C-alpha positions as CSV (number, residue, x, y, z in Angstrom):
1,M,-148.8,-22.6,-140.5
2,A,-148.5,-19.6,-138.1
3,P,-145.4,-17.4,-138.5
4,P,-142.7,-17.7,-135.8
5,P,-143.0,-15.2,-132.9
6,K,-141.1,-12.0,-133.5
7,D,-137.7,-11.8,-131.8
8,N,-138.0,-8.4,-130.0
9,K,-134.7,-8.9,-128.2
10,E,-132.9,-9.1,-131.5
11,D,-134.6,-6.0,-132.8
12,Y,-133.6,-4.1,-129.6
13,R,-129.9,-5.1,-130.0
14,K,-129.9,-3.8,-133.6
15,M,-131.3,-0.4,-132.5
16,T,-128.9,2.6,-132.8
17,G,-128.3,5.1,-130.1
18,P,-130.4,7.8,-131.7
19,Q,-133.3,5.3,-132.1
20,K,-133.1,4.4,-128.4
21,A,-133.0,8.2,-127.6
22,A,-136.1,8.8,-129.7
23,M,-137.9,5.9,-128.1
24,F,-136.9,7.1,-124.6
25,L,-138.2,10.6,-125.3
26,M,-141.6,9.3,-126.5
27,A,-141.9,7.1,-123.4
28,I,-141.1,9.7,-120.7
29,G,-144.1,12.0,-121.5
30,E,-144.5,15.3,-123.2
31,E,-143.5,17.6,-120.3
32,S,-140.2,15.9,-119.7
33,A,-139.4,15.4,-123.4
34,I,-139.9,19.2,-124.0
35,K,-137.3,20.0,-121.3
36,L,-134.8,17.6,-122.9
37,F,-135.4,19.0,-126.4
38,A,-134.7,22.5,-125.1
39,L,-131.2,21.3,-124.3
40,M,-130.4,20.0,-127.8
41,D,-129.1,21.8,-130.8
42,D,-131.0,21.9,-134.1
43,D,-129.2,19.0,-135.7
44,E,-129.9,16.7,-132.8
45,I,-133.6,17.7,-132.7
46,R,-133.9,17.2,-136.5
47,E,-132.3,13.7,-136.3
48,I,-134.4,12.5,-133.4
49,S,-137.6,14.0,-134.7
50,N,-137.2,12.1,-138.0
51,I,-136.6,8.9,-136.1
52,M,-139.6,9.4,-133.8
53,S,-141.9,10.0,-136.8
54,S,-141.0,6.6,-138.3
55,L,-140.8,4.4,-135.2
56,G,-144.3,3.0,-135.5
57,Q,-145.6,0.8,-132.7
58,V,-143.0,-0.2,-130.2
59,P,-143.7,-3.4,-128.1
60,S,-143.9,-2.9,-124.3
61,D,-141.2,-5.4,-123.6
62,V,-138.8,-3.4,-125.8
63,V,-139.6,-0.2,-123.9
64,E,-139.1,-2.1,-120.6
65,R,-135.7,-3.3,-121.9
66,L,-134.7,0.3,-122.8
67,F,-135.4,1.6,-119.3
68,R,-133.8,-1.4,-117.6
69,D,-130.6,-0.8,-119.7
70,F,-130.7,2.9,-118.9
71,A,-131.0,2.2,-115.2
72,D,-128.2,-0.3,-115.4
73,Q,-125.9,2.1,-117.1
74,V,-126.6,4.9,-114.6
75,S,-125.8,2.7,-111.7
76,A,-123.0,0.6,-113.3
77,S,-120.1,2.3,-111.5
78,G,-121.7,1.7,-108.1
79,A,-120.7,5.2,-107.0
80,L,-120.8,8.8,-108.1
81,V,-117.9,11.2,-107.8
82,G,-119.0,14.9,-107.8
83,N,-116.4,17.6,-108.0
84,Y,-116.1,21.1,-109.4
85,D,-114.5,20.1,-112.7
86,S,-117.0,17.2,-113.5
87,T,-119.9,19.5,-112.6
88,E,-118.7,22.2,-114.8
89,R,-118.1,19.9,-117.8
90,L,-121.6,18.4,-117.4
91,L,-123.3,21.8,-117.2
92,I,-121.4,23.2,-120.2
93,K,-122.6,20.3,-122.4
94,A,-126.2,20.9,-121.3
95,L,-126.4,24.7,-121.0
96,G,-123.5,26.3,-122.8
97,K,-120.4,28.1,-121.4
98,N,-121.9,31.5,-121.0
99,R,-124.7,30.4,-118.7
100,V,-122.4,28.0,-116.8
101,D,-119.7,30.6,-116.0
102,G,-122.1,32.6,-113.8
103,I,-123.4,29.5,-112.0
104,M,-119.9,28.0,-111.3
105,E,-118.6,31.4,-110.2
106,E,-121.1,31.5,-107.4
107,I,-120.3,27.9,-106.4
108,R,-116.5,28.6,-106.6
109,G,-116.7,31.9,-104.7
110,P,-113.9,34.5,-105.5
111,A,-112.3,33.7,-108.8
112,G,-109.5,31.2,-108.8
113,R,-108.9,27.4,-109.1
114,T,-106.8,26.9,-106.0
115,T,-107.5,28.1,-102.4
116,W,-104.5,30.4,-102.7
117,D,-105.7,31.8,-106.0
118,K,-109.1,32.5,-104.4
119,L,-107.5,34.2,-101.3
120,G,-105.8,36.6,-103.7
121,N,-109.2,37.9,-104.8
122,V,-110.7,38.3,-101.3
123,S,-111.0,41.8,-99.9
124,E,-108.1,42.6,-97.6
125,E,-110.5,43.7,-94.9
126,I,-112.5,40.4,-95.0
127,L,-109.3,38.3,-95.1
128,A,-107.7,40.3,-92.2
129,N,-110.9,40.0,-90.1
130,F,-110.7,36.2,-90.5
131,L,-106.9,35.9,-89.9
132,K,-106.8,38.1,-86.9
133,N,-108.0,35.2,-84.8
134,E,-105.3,32.8,-86.0
135,Y,-101.9,32.1,-84.7
136,P,-99.2,34.6,-86.0
137,Q,-97.3,31.6,-87.5
138,T,-100.4,30.5,-89.4
139,I,-101.0,34.0,-90.7
140,A,-97.4,34.2,-91.8
141,V,-97.8,31.0,-93.9
142,V,-101.0,32.3,-95.5
143,L,-99.6,35.7,-96.4
144,S,-96.4,34.0,-97.9
145,K,-98.7,32.3,-100.4
146,I,-100.5,35.4,-101.8
147,R,-99.2,38.3,-103.8
148,P,-96.9,40.7,-101.9
149,E,-99.1,43.8,-102.6
150,H,-102.2,42.0,-101.3
151,A,-100.3,40.7,-98.3
152,S,-99.2,44.2,-97.4
153,R,-102.8,45.5,-97.4
154,V,-103.9,42.6,-95.2
155,L,-101.2,43.4,-92.7
156,M,-102.3,47.0,-92.6
157,N,-105.7,45.8,-91.6
158,L,-104.5,43.7,-88.7
159,P,-103.9,45.1,-85.2
160,E,-100.4,46.7,-85.0
161,E,-98.9,44.3,-82.5
162,L,-100.2,41.3,-84.4
163,T,-98.8,42.7,-87.6
164,M,-95.3,42.9,-86.1
165,E,-95.6,39.3,-84.8
166,V,-96.5,38.2,-88.3
167,I,-93.7,40.1,-89.9
168,T,-91.1,38.6,-87.5
169,R,-92.3,35.1,-88.3
170,M,-92.3,35.7,-92.0
171,L,-88.7,36.9,-91.8
172,S,-87.6,33.8,-89.9
173,M,-89.9,31.3,-91.6
174,E,-88.3,28.1,-92.9
175,T,-89.8,25.6,-95.4
176,V,-93.2,24.6,-94.2
177,K,-93.9,20.9,-94.1
178,K,-96.3,19.7,-96.7
179,E,-98.8,18.2,-94.2
180,V,-98.9,21.5,-92.3
181,M,-99.5,23.4,-95.5
182,D,-102.2,21.0,-96.5
183,G,-103.9,21.3,-93.1
184,I,-103.9,25.1,-93.3
185,E,-105.3,25.0,-96.9
186,K,-108.0,22.5,-95.8
187,T,-109.1,24.8,-92.9
188,L,-109.2,27.9,-95.2
189,R,-111.2,26.0,-97.8
190,M,-113.7,24.5,-95.3
191,E,-114.1,27.3,-92.7
192,F,-113.5,30.4,-94.8
193,M,-114.0,30.0,-98.5
194,S,-117.1,28.0,-98.3
195,N,-118.8,30.4,-95.9
196,L,-117.6,33.4,-98.0
197,A,-119.2,31.9,-101.1
198,K,-122.5,31.4,-99.2
199,R,-122.4,35.0,-98.0
200,Q,-121.8,36.2,-101.5
201,S,-124.7,34.3,-103.0
202,T,-127.1,37.2,-103.4
203,D,-130.8,36.7,-103.0
204,S,-132.9,38.1,-105.9
205,F,-134.8,40.4,-103.5
206,E,-131.6,41.7,-102.0
207,M,-130.2,42.4,-105.5
208,M,-133.4,44.2,-106.5
209,A,-133.4,46.2,-103.3
210,E,-129.9,47.4,-104.2
211,I,-131.1,48.4,-107.7
212,F,-134.0,50.3,-106.2
213,N,-131.6,52.0,-103.8
214,N,-129.8,53.4,-106.7
215,F,-132.8,54.7,-108.6
216,D,-133.5,58.4,-108.3
217,R,-136.5,59.4,-106.3
218,S,-139.0,59.6,-109.2
219,A,-137.9,56.3,-110.8
220,E,-138.0,54.6,-107.4
221,S,-141.5,55.8,-106.8
222,K,-142.7,54.9,-110.3
223,F,-141.3,51.4,-110.4
224,M,-142.2,50.6,-106.8
225,G,-145.8,51.6,-107.6
226,K,-145.9,49.4,-110.7
227,L,-144.3,46.5,-108.8
228,E,-147.0,47.0,-106.1
229,E,-149.7,46.7,-108.7
230,R,-148.2,43.5,-110.2
231,N,-147.1,41.7,-107.0
232,S,-147.7,43.5,-103.7
233,E,-145.9,40.7,-101.7
234,S,-142.7,41.1,-103.8
235,A,-142.9,44.9,-103.5
236,E,-143.1,44.6,-99.7
237,K,-140.0,42.3,-99.6
238,V,-138.0,44.6,-101.7
239,R,-139.0,47.7,-99.7
240,A,-138.1,45.9,-96.4
241,L,-134.6,45.2,-97.8
242,M,-133.9,48.7,-99.1
243,F,-131.6,51.0,-97.1
244,T,-132.4,54.6,-97.5
245,F,-131.0,57.9,-96.2
246,E,-133.7,57.9,-93.5
247,D,-132.4,54.6,-92.3
248,L,-129.3,56.4,-91.0
249,M,-131.5,57.1,-87.9
250,K,-130.6,53.5,-87.0
251,I,-126.9,54.5,-86.4
252,S,-125.8,55.4,-82.9
253,G,-124.4,58.8,-82.1
254,S,-120.8,57.5,-82.1
255,G,-121.4,55.9,-85.4
256,I,-122.7,59.2,-86.9
257,Q,-119.5,60.8,-85.7
258,V,-117.5,58.3,-87.5
259,L,-119.6,58.9,-90.6
260,L,-119.1,62.7,-90.2
261,R,-115.3,62.2,-90.2
262,T,-115.4,60.1,-93.3
263,A,-118.0,61.8,-95.6
264,D,-117.3,64.9,-97.8
265,K,-118.8,67.8,-96.0
266,T,-120.1,69.5,-99.1
267,K,-121.9,66.4,-100.3
268,L,-123.2,65.8,-96.8
269,G,-124.7,69.3,-96.8
270,V,-126.5,68.7,-100.0
271,A,-127.8,65.4,-98.6
272,L,-129.1,67.0,-95.5
273,K,-130.7,69.9,-97.4
274,G,-133.4,67.5,-98.6
275,A,-133.6,65.3,-95.5
276,S,-136.2,65.2,-92.8
277,D,-135.8,67.3,-89.7
278,N,-135.1,64.2,-87.6
279,I,-132.1,63.3,-89.8
280,K,-130.8,66.8,-89.9
281,E,-131.0,67.0,-86.1
282,L,-129.2,63.6,-85.8
283,F,-126.2,64.8,-87.8
284,L,-126.1,68.4,-86.5
285,S,-126.4,67.3,-82.8
286,N,-123.3,65.1,-83.3
287,M,-121.2,68.0,-84.6
288,S,-119.4,70.6,-82.5
289,E,-121.4,73.8,-81.9
290,R,-119.1,75.6,-84.4
291,A,-119.3,72.8,-87.1
292,G,-123.1,72.6,-86.7
293,K,-123.4,76.4,-87.2
294,I,-121.3,76.3,-90.3
295,M,-123.3,73.4,-91.8
296,R,-126.6,75.2,-91.1
297,E,-125.3,78.3,-92.8
298,E,-124.0,76.4,-95.8
299,M,-127.4,74.7,-96.3
300,E,-129.2,78.1,-96.1
301,N,-126.8,79.6,-98.6
302,M,-127.3,76.8,-101.1
303,G,-130.7,78.1,-102.1
304,P,-132.9,75.7,-104.1
305,V,-131.2,72.3,-104.8
306,R,-132.3,69.9,-107.5
307,I,-133.9,66.7,-106.2
308,K,-131.5,64.7,-108.5
309,D,-128.5,66.3,-106.7
310,V,-130.0,65.6,-103.3
311,D,-130.6,61.9,-104.3
312,E,-127.0,61.5,-105.5
313,A,-125.6,63.1,-102.4
314,Q,-127.8,60.9,-100.1
315,M,-126.8,57.8,-101.9
316,Y,-123.2,58.8,-101.5
317,V,-123.6,59.0,-97.7
318,V,-125.6,55.8,-97.6
319,N,-122.9,53.9,-99.4
320,I,-120.2,55.3,-97.1
321,A,-122.3,54.1,-94.1
322,K,-122.7,50.6,-95.5
323,D,-118.9,50.4,-96.2
324,L,-118.2,51.5,-92.6
325,A,-120.7,48.9,-91.3
326,A,-119.1,46.2,-93.4
327,K,-115.7,47.0,-91.9
328,G,-117.2,46.9,-88.4
329,D,-116.5,50.6,-87.8
330,I,-120.1,51.4,-87.2
331,I,-123.2,49.4,-86.3
332,I,-126.5,49.9,-88.1
333,S,-129.3,48.6,-85.8
334,S,-132.4,47.0,-87.3
335,D,-135.9,47.7,-86.1
336,S,-135.8,44.7,-83.8
337,A,-134.0,45.2,-80.6
338,G,-130.7,43.4,-80.4
339,E,-130.3,42.8,-84.1
340,Q,-128.0,44.5,-86.6
341,L,-128.0,45.0,-90.3
342,V,-124.9,43.4,-91.8
343,Y,-123.5,44.4,-95.2
């Protein structure tokens, strides 16, 4: 008499979670299984590996039941809720806290859990530039929610008349209705914080261009040459994003005058000492006759200057120019007509 057919359903119900996990890993293919193993700790890998080595032959209907149950569990709730906290918890379990902190910081934007926390970590110039287009009453509400020292710096970056309007409203401000406060917070979160986080997400080529900008001349030449040998396309992208002292030619005469009023004259002299004739003429032509004469004499009296000192001085001037451009005090034009470089 033939033995009764094997009850695979009963066997499946008796399987433990680790046994199902081992079977799942074997069924999804080597490439996918490797990625999942990389996310496990040693104890988990050891346990599942032992089970995998003793599984033997698994009937196809059992494998099918495993995937059907898996699909049912994934879709059981009928909906998914994705928010900052749930995403952070999931990533920490998979990747570890150290790696997740950097990822979530980029998603979150400036550090802070609430919108008001985040605003307290936004540069006063950036926050003032956004708020200057709002109603004085709205600005008053926002500034009442952040630290007084931060609010004072934001006010100093607003137009004077608007600042007085805001101060007047802050002095006479009564309790703000919850729905009004919620509406302001929602607007800040959607229109300001989300856009700020996107702008702060730095492209890898932009980051590398900044690194190359801060190399001295010999290191920049050496590493750019090596990058060119390894990947000429990447080298070209980095080179295109770099902003050098020679790029100051893209600043208008009025912008150069702003830069002259801001930069330390001694450091500027060292920077110009090693610059091209075109750059020297750009700066000197935007000085008064007397100031230009003094600058020329100072450069002549310096004698030989170390390349390292020239590089440091030029980077100092470049950083001042980029800061002024970020504040909107000067405009740095790109090579294409009508475009600008924004920092």
